[in-house]
N, C-alpha and C positions, 0 to 999 in steps of 0.2 A: 432613499438613500445609500444604495449602491453604485449611483453615478460618482455620488461625492465624492467616496475614496477608492474608485478605479483606478489614481494616478499612483496611489500612497499606499501598496499592500502593506510594504515593509513595517514590522512594527504593530502591525494589525492584531486586536485583539478579537478572537468570532464567539459571540455566544447564542448563533441561532443557525437554523437549515440554510435559510438562503442566503445570510454570507457566507457560509460554507461553502456552497457552490460553488460562489463567486471565484474560489480560490484556482478553476479550471481557465480562468482567463490567462491570457499569456504574461499579463505584466504583474499576475502575482507568482509566477514560477520558480523565481529563484528567491524570493521575498523571506522576511523570518516571520512566521506568525503563531499566532496563540490562543488555546482556547480560554474562554472565562468563563465557562459553564458547561455541562453536560447538554449535548445535543443530540435529541432523534431526527433520523432521516426519514421516518418512516412518510410513505403518502406517495411516494413518485420514485422510479427506477433511480440511482445513481447513478453518474457519469465519472469516469474514474479522473483522478486529477494525475497531468503528463500522460504525454505520448510519444511515440518514438522518435519522431521531429523535434517535440518538446518536453524535452522531461523533466520531472520535478526538482529543483536541484539547491533548494532552500534549506530554513529548517523549520518543522512545524513540532512545536513544543506542546502537548496537551496540555501540561499544567497539572496533570492529577486527574482530569476530566474523563469523560466518557463518550466514545461516539457508538450509538447503536440503529439497530435496525434501521440498516441499508441493504438492496438489493441489486444483484445485477444481472444478467440473464447470459451473457457472454459476448451477444451480438456487439461488441461496441468497435468492429473494424482496426484493433489495436491487438499488438500481438499480448498485454496484459489485461488482465481483470482483477481489481482490488478497491480498496478505498484509492490509493494509487494507483494507476496502470503502467506508469515507467518512471522508476527513479534515475535519477543521472547524477554524473561525479559531481560531489560535493552535500551531496542530499544526508539530513540528521533528523532523526523522525523520534521523538522521543515522550515520555512521561504520558504517556494515552492507553489507554482501555478500549477494545471495540467489541462491543457483544450483542448477538442478535442479529447476526448478520448470514446474507442466504446468497451465496453466488453459484452460478452453474454453468456449463458450455454448453451449446447447442450441439455437439458432435459433429460440426462439420468444418468448424475453425480453427480449431484443438487453439485455442486461447492459453495463455499460461495463466494457471488460476492463484492467488494470494489472500488471504483475509485484509492482508496489509497493504500488499503490493503483488503486482502480477508478472513483474519485470525489472530487475535491476540492469539498467544496459550497460554493454560491453567498456571498455575501460574506464570505467567507475569507480570513486570510492566512494563506500557508503556506512552512514552509520546508525542503528537502530539499537536503543538503547530505553530499558521499562518500559517494555509495552507489554499490555496482558492481551489476549486474546482468547475469550469463551465464546464461541459461534455456534452457528447452526450447520449442519455437514455441507463440505464443499464437496460436489462433483464436476468432472470434466475429464476429457480424453488424454492428453499431455501435459506436463510440466503441473502438476496441483501439488500447492503448499499450505500449512496449516498460515503460515504467518509470510511467504513468499514464493511466487512459482514456479521464476526460473532467474537464475545464477548462473553468467555465463562473461570467462574472462574479467572477471571483475572482483575487487576487495572490500568484502562486506565484515562488518565489526557486528556481533550480535553481545548485547550486555542485559543482564537483569528480565530476558524474555520468557515469558510464563502461556502458554498455548495449550487451549483443551477445545478440540474441535474434531469430529470426523468427517476425514478424506478420501472420496474415491476416483479412481481413476484409472485407466488402461495403462499407464505408461510414465515412468518418473514421478513418482507419489511418495512426502515424506510430511512428517507430524510437524516440521518448521520449515524445510526450504524440500519444494517439489525436485527440480532438475539441478543439478551445479557439479556439472563436469568440471572437471578443473584438472585440462590438458597442458597448461603452459603457467611460465612462473607468472605471468600477468593476474592469476586467477587465485584468490586466497578467500575462507571464509574463516573469519575468529568467534569464538562461542566461549562466553563465559556467565556463567548462571542461567544457563539455557532448561527448560523444562518442558517438555510437552509428553 
């Protein structure tokens, strides 16, 4: 089934874990993709979607469904770990709930951790809309956030976000965003109806 739609991610509706795992394919990283059902990702470790070299820049619409039971141990070889590893310019994530998430860093890589996304890439404009997180504890060393681990030199809009999670780390820890050093006019974080 996967081979048949590998070239046609745009407009895809996902209703199981196998299809969702295919979103890491480079052909899907700039697509508009939606959920058609609740998806349980238990059973094997989750590989975050989007990397430093190839961030996710598309639209992910949860359509009100829930992603549950994904786990990451931080050993991903990337700067960020979460459902998405790295979000890039133009990415929009909306209408989704995340529950029963377990993410931790092994204390050696200093990976930025966030339930939804580890990192928002520099020089990106990203929107996160109507997202709910009710997760297990997140534990790391640097840049640990209940929603996003690190935002740097990027413009991020958060609206309708509700985060319930215990977050632990040594430096730059936050209930919504872990690290957001806004040192220039290129950086902004707009929050509307955000609770943590």
